[in-house]
C-alpha positions in Angstrom: 0.0 -0.1 -0.2 1.5 3.4 -1.0 1.3 6.0 1.5 1.3 9.9 0.8 3.2 12.0 3.0 1.1 15.4 2.8 -0.5 16.3 6.2 -3.9 16.6 4.7 -3.6 13.0 3.2 -2.5 11.8 6.5 -5.4 13.2 8.5 -7.9 12.0 5.9 -6.3 8.4 6.1 -6.5 8.4 9.8 -10.0 9.4 9.9 -11.0 6.8 7.1 -9.1 4.2 9.0 -10.9 5.0 12.4 -14.1 4.8 10.8 -13.3 1.5 9.2 -12.3 0.2 12.8 -15.5 1.5 14.4 -17.3 -0.4 11.7 -15.5 -3.6 11.9 -15.5 -3.6 15.9 -19.2 -3.3 15.8 -19.7 -6.5 13.6 -19.1 -9.8 15.5 -19.0 -11.8 12.2 -16.7 -9.7 10.2 -14.2 -11.9 8.1 -16.0 -15.1 9.3 -17.0 -16.0 5.8 -20.3 -14.2 5.7 -19.4 -11.0 4.0 -16.2 -12.3 2.7 -14.5 -8.9 3.1 -12.2 -10.2 6.1 -12.6 -7.0 8.2 -11.1 -8.9 11.2 -8.0 -9.8 9.3 -6.9 -6.1 8.7 -6.5 -6.9 5.0 -4.8 -4.3 2.6 -7.7 -4.8 0.4 -11.4 -5.6 1.7 -12.3 -9.0 0.4 -8.8 -9.7 -1.0 -6.0 -11.7 0.1 -3.0 -9.9 -1.1 0.3 -12.1 -1.3 3.7 -10.7 -2.1 6.2 -13.2 -3.8 9.4 -13.2 -5.6 8.5 -14.4 -9.2 9.8 -16.4 -11.1 10.8 -19.4 -8.6 9.3 -22.3 -10.5 7.7 -24.6 -9.5 6.6 -22.5 -6.5 5.8 -19.0 -8.4 5.4 -18.5 -12.0 3.7 -15.9 -14.1 0.6 -17.4 -15.8 -1.9 -15.1 -17.4 -4.5 -17.8 -17.6 -5.1 -17.5 -13.9 -7.3 -14.6 -12.2 -4.1 -13.6 -10.3 -1.8 -13.8 -13.2 0.4 -16.2 -11.2 0.5 -20.0 -10.5 2.9 -22.5 -8.9 2.6 -24.6 -5.8 2.9 -21.7 -3.3 0.3 -19.6 -5.3 -2.3 -22.6 -5.9 -2.0 -23.7 -2.2 -2.6 -20.0 -1.2 -5.3 -19.7 -3.6 -7.3 -22.7 -1.9 -6.7 -21.0 1.5 -8.2 -17.6 0.2 -11.3 -19.6 -1.1 -11.6 -21.4 2.4 -11.4 -17.6 3.9 -14.1 -16.5 1.3 -11.6 -14.1 -0.2 -10.0 -13.3 -3.5 -6.2 -14.0 -4.1 -4.1 -11.2 -5.4 -0.2 -11.5 -6.0 2.4 -8.6 -5.9 5.7 -9.6 -7.4 8.5 -8.0 -4.9 12.2 -8.9 -4.2 13.0 -11.6 -2.1 15.5 -10.0 0.2 13.1 -7.2 1.5 10.4 -9.6 1.8 12.4 -12.3 4.1 13.7 -9.3 6.3 10.2 -8.4 6.9 10.8 -4.7 5.3 8.1 -5.3 2.7 5.5 -6.8 5.3 5.9 -4.2 7.6 5.3 -1.6 4.9 1.9 -3.0 4.3 2.4 -3.8 0.7 0.7 -7.2 1.3 -1.1 -9.4 3.7 1.3 -12.0 3.8 4.4 -13.4 2.0 4.5 -16.7 0.1 7.6 -17.2 -1.8 9.2 -20.5 -0.7 10.4 -18.8 2.5 12.3 -21.2 4.9 11.2 -20.8 8.4 14.4 -19.8 10.5 15.0 -18.4 14.0 16.8 -15.4 12.4 13.8 -14.6 10.3 11.2 -15.2 13.3 12.8 -12.1 15.0 11.5 -10.1 12.4 8.5 -12.2 10.7 5.7 -14.4 12.2 5.4 -17.6 10.2 2.4 -19.8 9.4 2.5 -23.5 10.3 4.9 -25.2 7.7 3.5 -26.5 4.5 6.4 -27.7 2.7 9.7 -29.3 3.7 12.6 -28.8 1.3 16.4 -29.6 0.6 19.2 -27.7 -0.9 21.0 -29.0 -3.9 24.1 -28.3 -6.2 23.1 -27.9 -9.9 26.1 -28.1 -12.7 26.7 -28.8 -16.1 27.1 -32.4 -17.2 30.5 -31.7 -18.5 31.9 -29.6 -15.7 33.7 -32.2 -13.8 32.0 -31.0 -10.8 30.7 -34.3 -8.5 30.3 -32.6 -5.3 30.5 -29.3 -3.0 34.2 -30.4 -2.4 35.0 -29.7 -6.0 34.0 -25.9 -5.8 37.3 -24.6 -4.9 38.1 -21.5 -7.2 34.4 -22.0 -8.9 32.0 -19.2 -9.3 28.7 -20.4 -7.4 25.4 -18.7 -8.1 23.2 -18.1 -5.0 20.0 -16.1 -4.3 20.6 -13.4 -1.9 19.2 -13.8 1.5 18.3 -17.5 1.3 19.4 -20.3 3.4 21.0 -21.5 0.0 23.3 -18.7 0.3 23.9 -19.3 3.9 24.4 -23.0 3.4 26.9 -22.2 0.3 29.0 -19.7 2.8 29.4 -22.4 5.6 30.4 -25.3 3.2 31.5 -24.3 -0.2 35.1 -24.0 0.6 37.2 -22.0 -1.6 34.1 -20.9 -3.9 33.4 -17.4 -5.1 29.9 -17.0 -4.1 27.7 -14.6 -6.8 24.7 -13.2 -5.5 21.7 -12.7 -7.7 18.2 -11.3 -6.6 16.3 -14.2 -7.7 16.2 -17.3 -9.8 15.1 -15.4 -12.7 18.6 -14.0 -12.9 20.4 -17.1 -11.7 19.4 -19.6 -14.4 20.1 -17.5 -17.3 23.8 -16.6 -15.7 24.3 -20.4 -15.7 23.3 -20.8 -19.1 25.5 -18.1 -20.4 28.4 -19.7 -18.5 28.9 -16.8 -16.0 28.7 -19.3 -13.0 29.9 -22.7 -12.8 27.0 -24.0 -10.3 23.9 -23.1 -8.6 23.4 -23.8 -4.9 19.6 -23.4 -4.2 16.3 -25.2 -3.1 16.1 -28.6 -4.7 12.6 -28.6 -6.4 13.7 -25.6 -8.2 17.1 -26.7 -9.4 15.2 -29.9 -10.4 13.0 -27.9 -12.9 16.2 -26.8 -14.6 17.5 -30.3 -14.7 14.1 -31.3 -16.3 14.0 -28.5 -18.9 17.7 -28.9 -20.2 19.7 -32.3 -20.1 22.9 -30.3 -20.3 22.5 -29.7 -16.5 22.3 -32.1 -13.7 22.1 -32.0 -9.9 24.8 -33.8 -8.2 24.2 -33.5 -4.5 21.4 -32.6 -2.1 21.8 -31.7 1.2 19.5 -32.4 4.2 19.1 -29.1 6.1 15.7 -29.7 7.9 13.9 -26.7 6.1 10.5 -26.0 6.1 8.5 -23.3 4.3 6.0 -20.9 5.8 3.9 -18.0 4.7 5.2 -14.9 6.3 3.4 -12.2 8.2 4.2 -8.7 9.6 5.7 -9.3 13.2 2.9 -9.1 15.7 0.4 -7.6 13.2 -1.8 -10.3 11.6 -2.4 -12.8 14.5 -6.1 -13.4 13.3 -5.0 -13.7 9.7 -2.2 -16.1 10.6 -4.6 -18.1 12.6 -7.0 -18.4 9.9 -4.5 -19.4 7.4 -3.3 -22.1 9.7 -6.7 -23.3 10.3 -7.5 -23.4 6.6 -4.2 -25.2 5.8 -5.2 -27.8 8.3 -8.6 -28.4 6.6 -6.9 -28.8 3.2 -4.6 -31.3 4.7 -7.3 -33.2 6.3 -9.6 -33.3 3.1 -7.0 -34.2 0.8 -7.0 -31.1 -1.3 -3.5 -30.2 -0.1 -2.3 -33.5 -1.3 -3.7 -33.1 -4.7 -2.1 -29.5 -5.3 1.2 -31.1 -3.9 1.0 -34.0 -6.4 0.5 -31.9 -9.4 3.8 -30.3 -8.9 6.1 -32.9 -7.1 5.8 -36.4 -8.4 7.5 -39.4 -6.7 10.5 -40.6 -8.6 
């Protein structure tokens, strides 16, 4: 949400906010599914669940003009199902991951939550509230099939691409001895850099590297790393407790009904 800095604008916004708060407070069932406006959730836009996501990051987030939100992917499809449970529409905004994972974008009120394959970590918990985990992931190393690189021990002197602010970057910093880490804002820049020969390897989430391996036989994943990582939807610290609980409840309903598994299976098939 953009905010103007003129005093008149601030005064009008404050008055409008107080008026809306008074209306919401006087309705016991606001946001419970009757009106679908979700007043109790403090939404950026009434009736709409607005998610911020760093796109592209296949298979979790991709542009998709065929959908109402303009995006699809595992995160987006799952969140769309959650939004329907809450009687809300889904809107998606493409934002930078680093500002999202630090909590800056969420605190600014740009969106109601972050849905961007974000690993739950203690460091991020200092600035972000997370939903219940919705996906377990691995880290992985993608290289050219003719590179001669067979493991993380072969990266000494190599340029290794990582996404800035991610757990993949942290893992590479701690374990890729002698490698030159090259930071990129997203997979949208990482993958072209790999194809152009600017980097020798990509260390990032296994499902994303797997998409590249499937797309081009000239590349392969040579290692995966157990890091006990789980993804969660992100919320501004201490500001969205009602919405976070509603998302968790909807996620549980989707798991119990089998709908979560259907969405999961449409993106991740057993090998």
